[in-house]
C-alpha positions in Angstrom: -11.2 27.7 17.7 -11.7 24.8 20.1 -10.4 21.4 18.8 -14.0 20.0 19.1 -15.3 22.3 16.5 -12.6 21.8 13.8 -14.3 18.7 12.2 -17.6 20.5 12.1 -16.0 23.6 10.5 -14.4 21.4 7.9 -17.7 19.7 7.2 -19.4 23.1 6.7 -16.7 24.3 4.3 -16.9 21.1 2.3 -20.7 21.3 2.2 -20.5 24.9 0.9 -18.0 23.9 -1.8 -20.2 20.9 -2.8 -23.3 23.2 -3.1 -21.4 25.7 -5.3 -20.1 22.9 -7.5 -23.6 21.3 -7.7 -25.1 24.7 -8.6 -22.6 25.2 -11.3 -23.3 21.8 -12.7 -27.0 22.5 -12.8 -26.4 25.9 -14.4 -24.2 24.5 -17.2 -25.7 21.0 -17.6 -27.8 22.0 -20.5 -24.8 23.3 -22.4 -22.9 20.0 -22.3 -24.1 18.3 -25.5 -23.5 14.6 -24.7 -24.7 14.7 -21.1 -27.9 12.6 -20.9 -27.7 11.3 -24.4 -25.0 8.7 -24.1 -25.2 5.2 -25.6 -26.5 3.1 -22.7 -29.1 5.6 -21.5 -32.5 4.0 -21.5 -35.2 6.0 -23.3 -38.7 4.4 -24.0 -41.5 6.5 -25.5 -44.9 5.1 -26.1 -48.3 6.7 -26.8 -49.0 8.0 -23.2 -45.8 6.9 -21.5 -42.2 8.1 -21.4 -39.5 6.4 -19.4 -36.0 7.8 -19.2 -33.2 6.4 -17.1 -29.7 7.8 -17.8 -27.7 4.7 -16.9 -24.5 5.4 -18.8 -24.6 9.1 -17.7 -25.0 8.1 -14.1 -22.1 5.7 -14.3 -19.9 8.3 -16.0 -20.7 11.0 -13.4 -20.1 8.5 -10.6 -16.6 7.7 -12.0 -15.8 11.4 -12.3 -16.9 12.2 -8.8 -15.1 9.2 -7.4 -11.9 10.3 -9.1 -12.2 13.9 -7.8 -12.9 12.7 -4.3 -9.9 10.3 -4.5 -7.5 13.0 -5.4 -8.8 15.4 -2.7 -8.2 12.7 -0.1 -4.6 12.2 -1.0 
């Protein structure tokens, strides 16, 4: 393999792994009982209107993903 293609090859491998992980998360997300129902998630339901913003869940997932990426970089 030529040295110019090595970064591209690593990018493709990382993208494939990320897609598999994302697919597994989507597959099993409904089976995690607390995901999407944490204190801090905003849920407003009115007569003809429903608003849901998973603020605490987003922050928790961001921290977990940041830690995973931090350990992969080391």
